[in-house]
N, C-alpha and C positions, 0 to 999 in steps of 0.2 A: 771210631773207638771199638776195639775188638774184645776187651777184657771180659773173661768169665772167671772171676776170682774163686779158685778152689783152694781148700786147705792144702792139697797136695802141691800146688804151685808155690804157695807161701813157704811151706816146709822145705821144699827143694831150694828155693832162693836163699832162705835163711842159712841152710847148711853150706851152700855153694859160696856165698859171699861173706860168711863169718858173722852172722847175726846170732844164730842159736844152734848149738850142737846137742846131740843126744848125750845124756849124762853117762859117764863111765864107759864110753863107747868102745875103747880098746879091750875091755873085759866083757863085751857082749851087752853092755848097757844095764840100766836099772829102770824097771817099768815106770814110765811117766815122770822121769827126772830129766831136766834139761839144764845145759850150761850156756850162759850168754857169752858169745865170743867178742872179739875186738869191737865190732860195730854194734852188736846187741848190748853190750855193757855200757857203751856210750849213750845209746838210745835210752836205756833205762835210767841212766844218770840224768839225762836231759829232762825226762818226764818228772823225776823226783825234784830236780832243781826248780822246774817251772811251778810245780805244785807248792813247794816250800816258799818260793818267792811270792806266789799269788796269795796264799792263805795265811802265811806267818809274817814274812818280812815286810810286806806292804800293808799290814793291818795293825792298828793300834790296840785292837781288842783280842789279839791272839799271842800265845807264847808256845814255845816248843818243848818237847820232852823226848828222852831216849831211855826207855825203861828196859829192865833185864828180860831176857827170854825165859829164864828159869825163875819161878816165883814160889813163895810159900804155898804148899798144896791147899791150904785152907782158902786161899783166894778163889780157887775153882769150885770149892763147895759153896761159898757165898754167892758166886755168880750163877750157880745152877748147872755148870758144865759137867760136874761129876755125876749128877743124878739124871740130867736130861739132854745132854749133847750127843745125839745119836742119829744114825741113818737107818732106814728100813732096808735091810739086806736079806736076800733070799738065795738059796742054792738050787742049782739044776740037779735034779735027782739022778740024771744019767751021767753027766761028766763032772759034776761037783763044782762047776764054775760058779762064782759068787757075783751077783749083780745087785745094783741098787734099784729097787722096785719102782720108785716114783720117777726116776730118770728113764727107765724103760718105757713107762707110760708116755712121758713127754716125747721120747724119740719116736714111738709109734704114731703119736698125734701129728708130729711134724712130717713124717714120711707119708702119711695118709691124708695130709691137709685137713685134719679133723679137729673140731673143738670138743669132741666127746671126751669125757673124763669119768673116772670111777665115782660111785656114790660117795658123798661126804668128802669130796676132793679138797685137800689142803696141802698139796705138795708132799714133803716128807712126813707131815703130820697126819696124813690120811690113815684111817684105821687099817691095820694089816689085812683084815678079812676082806675089806672093800677093794684093796689093791689086788689081792690074789684073785678075787672073783672077776675083776675086770680083765686081768692078764689071761686068765683061763678062758673067758668068753671070747676075747679077741685072738686067742691062740698066739700070743706073743712068744716068739721062739728064743731059745738060748742062742746068742751070737756065736758061740763056740761050736755046739754040736747040732743046733737046729731043733732040739727037742723042746716040747712045751709042757714039761712036767716039773713044777716048782714046789719047793717047800714054802710054808707060810712065812712072810717077811717078819724078821725079828730086829729089834733095835740093838745096834752095836755102837758103843761109845767111840767117838772119833779122836780122842786125845791120845797122843803118843806118851807112853809112860816110860820112865827111866828110873835109875837109882842114884841117890846122892850118898856118896861114901866111897872109900877106897877098897873096902872088902866086898867081893862079889856076893850078892844075895843077902847082905846084911845091912845095906843102906836103906834110907827112907825113900818111899815112893814119892817121886815128884813128876811133873808133867812139862812137856814142851808146850808153850802157850799156843792155844788154838786161835787167838785173836790178840791184837795189841791194845784193845780198849781198856781191859782191866788194869793194865799198867798205869793208865791215866787216872782211873778212879781211885786206886790205892795211893796215888801221889797227890790227890786233890788238896789235902791239907798242906803238904809241903810247898806246892806251887802257890797256893793262896797266900801263905805267910811270907814267902820270899819275893813274889812278884808284886804283891799288894794290888792286884787287879780288882776292879769293881764289876759286879754283874751289870750287864751280860758280858761274858768273856769266854774264850775257847782255849783248849789245850790241844795241840796237834802233835802227831807222832808218825814217823816212818819206821817200819821194822818188819822182821821175819815172823811168820806164824806157821803152824804145822797142824795138819789134819789128816788122820789116818783113814781116809775115805776111799771108796771105790771110785775110780776116775774113768770117764768114758772114752779117753784117748783122743780128745779134741785138741791136740798139740798142747800149748801152754795155757789153755783156757782154765782147766781145773787140775791143779797139781797138789801133791801132799806137802810140799814146801813152797811157800809163796810169800810175797811181800805186800804189806798193806800200808796205805796212807790214810790215817783216821783222825777225825776231829771230834772231841766232845765239847759241845757248846753249852755252857751253863747259864741259866737265867732264872728269874723269879716270875712264875706264870701270872702272878697278880699284877706285876708291873709291865710285863711284856707278853701279850697274847701269843700262845704257842703257834696258832694258825698263821700269824704274820711272819714269825721266824721261819716256820716250816716252808712257807711259800718262797721266802727269800733264799733259803738254802737250796731249794729245788732249782731256782733260777740261776744261782751262782754256780751250782754243780754242772748244770747243762752248759752254761757259758764256758766253763773251764774245759769241758770235753770238746766242744766244737770250735771255740774261738782260740783258746790257748794251745790246744793240741792238734787242731785241724782235722778231727774226726768228722766224717761225712755226715752232714745234717740230715740227709735223706735216709740215713740208715740208723738213726737213733730216735727213740721215743720215750716218754715218761709213762710209767705204769704204776698206779697205786695198788698196793696190796689189798686183796679182799679181806674182810674182817676175820674169816676163818684161817687166813695165812699168818696173821699177826702173832708175835710172841705175846704171852699173857700180860706182860708189863707195858706193851706198846699201844699207843693210841693212834699211830699212823706210820706207815713206811712207804716210800716211793722209790722205785728203781729207775735209773736210766738204762734202757735196754738197747742192744745193738743187734743188727741183722747179720749174724755170722753165716757162714756157708751151711751150718747145721740148723739154722733157724734163729728166731728171736730169742735172746737170752740176756740175763743180767750183765751189764757192764760195770755199773757202780750203784751203790745205794746213795741216792741223792740226798736222802734224809730219813732218819728214823727217830721218832719221838719216844724216848725211853723213860719218860717221866722222872721220878726220883728213885726208881727201883734200885739202881746199882749202888748209889751212895748209902741208902738205908740198909741194904744188905751187908755192905762192908762195915758199916757202923755196928750192926747187930753182931756180926761174927768176930770183929776185932775188939770191940769194946771201946773204940776211939770215936770221939765226936767228929763228924764230917759235915758240919753245918757252916752257914755263912751269916755273919752279923752285918746287917745293912747299916752303914755309917750314917745314912740320912734319916732313917726311920727308927733305928735302934731295934729293929725286928730281927729275930733269929729264925732262919729257915733252912730247909734242905733244898738246894737248887734242883731244878729239873734240867733235862739234857736233851738236845737234838744232836744226832750223830750222822754226819756224812762220812761214808767209807768208800775208799777207792782202792781197787786191786791193781798193782803195778803191771803184772803180767797180762791181765785182761786188757788194760789200756794199750800196752805195747802191741798186742795182737790186733786190736781194733785199728790202731794207727797203721800198721802194716797192711791190713786188708783195705782200709780207706785209701791208702796212698798208691796201691798197686794199679798200674795201668799198662795195657798193651796197645801200641799204636802202629799203624802202617806209615812208613816213611819212604824215602827214595828207593828205587829199584825193588819195590814191593817187599822191602825188609820189614820185619816186626821189631819195634823198639819196646823193650821192657823198662819201665821207669817207675821209681818210687817218688811220688810228689809230696815229700815231707814239707811241713813248714820249715823255713830256713833255721829258726832257732831250735827246732826239734831234731833236725838232721844230724846224724853222727859226724859227718864231715861237712864243714861249711864251704870250703874252697879247695879245689884241686889245682895245683900249679903244674903245668905241663910244658916242659921245654920241647920245642919243635924237633930238635935234633940233639944228639948226645953232646956235641961240642959246646952246646949252650947250657949244659947241666950246672956248671959251677956258678954262673951268673944267676940262673933261675933259682938255685938253692939259696942264694943270698936274699932274694925276694921272699922266698918261702920262710926263711928264718925271721924275717921282719914281720910277716903277716901272722906267724904263729903266736906272737905276743898277744894278739886280740881275737884270733879265730882258730877253729879246728881245721887243720891243714892236712892234705894228702899230697905227696910229691910223687908223681907217676911218670916214669920214663919208658915203660915197657909197651911196645907195639906202636902201630900207627895212631895218629891223632884221632881218627874216626873210631878205632877200637877203644881207645882210652875214654872218649866221650861216652860210648855205650856202657863201658864198665862203671863210670861214674853215675850215669843215669840209673843203672840197676841198683846202686847202693844209696841213691837219693841225694847226691851232692848238688846243691842248688846252683853253684857257680864254678865254671872252669876257666882258668886263666892260661892262655897260650903265650909262652915266652918265645919270641921269634927274633930274626935278625933285625927287624924294624925296631924292636925294643931297645937294641943297643944304640940305634941312631937317635930316637926321639923319646925314649923312656915311656913308651906306651905298651900296653898289652891288649890282646883280644880277650874280652870277657864274654863267655857264652852262657846263656840262661837256659837252665835245664828244661823248664816247662814249655817254652816257646821255641827253643833251639836257635833264637836270634843271637846275633853277635854284634859287638861294638868295641871300638878302641877307647881306652881310657888311660890317663897318665898314672904311673905308679904312685906318684905323690898324692893322688886323689883317691886311691883305692880304699884306704881305711874308712874315710868318711862315707864313701859311696856304699860300701858293704854294710856298714852300721845302719845306714838309712834303709837299705833293702831288708835288713833283718828285723827292723822295728815292728 
């Protein structure tokens, strides 16, 4: 095994094979925007489908929601985003480049393999004077001009603001949502009345969110436009101890990441937030972290105990009752919430990094292969006619298989080159349609990870592949 997985290798592969392209590339691009190509868009869909199947369709205590991106601006006053959703940004006095102070500290610590942090360290909540003092002491330089002369960090709100209305500058200020969670909270009453769910139960949502933040350039890890998969799980803390639910959600979240998506278990860990990192309304938050090429960093929030803060805030600002009447005890209460939150792009990046392998094969050649789980792979089966005169018959087989599987039909180049191409995009199975197929209706099936081959009847293919993908 030869792989040294760098972000450069992943970015190059993604561009070359059609997973991810730079946004607006023909116009010179737009900083930190990315477009998912044919393979990347399918990978993203497979992640979301697996999440939705796992946490919504196969659970009796979960329902789904798809709320609007644009919401009444009072929503964000109630949630605290208007007043307190900010990052500590500072400017280089020499070149005027703007950087996020807490992330510069984390990058310095990673590069120097150091656990040292500023006084009163609390990530983005660290007091600005403590951040600046540490950055000055360590002479942390501007990545643009290498100067070490910074302004004091100031809080900048991260929400994108726009106007509602057809007349420019006369419309009402509204915001692009910075998270999907609030759409769940403001619909709590609607969902409760229509679904008739009993506590404990959860509401799940997949959707776009937007944050106008400084990004460190780590590919798709942190972008201004991103997609979230979030759950708000409502419960009565007197009937269901939050510690038990919290432990279960941490376990379920970790299982989803490693077992359902195939992310390398050796590169993930649980990290409980320190008390000074917690939001003022939180009694506990635990992340699943992944070891990226730039160091350990958040992959998902396995669970965050938000208490009853959100529902009470929206009840206060809206004047609407957002309580629950327990049909068994006749008690009225404001439910508490545990929130697992999954970023689609970060999961895709972790899957790509976990799946990437370089291996020495025959003739000292290096094989690049993405070892996706079969159900996550963008292409499930590649049908490869041995020679062009077999294309028509092989196409008939592909047309039958595409009813149940994601198919690629590849006729370009030698069989060896086609195998390598399919390895590099992570296709688990290649079927070679040859002259023997015409005689006995069997094809050669080649397994991506082992490169072993076997003959199998075309009539048995569907059942065989379904079993392998289970």
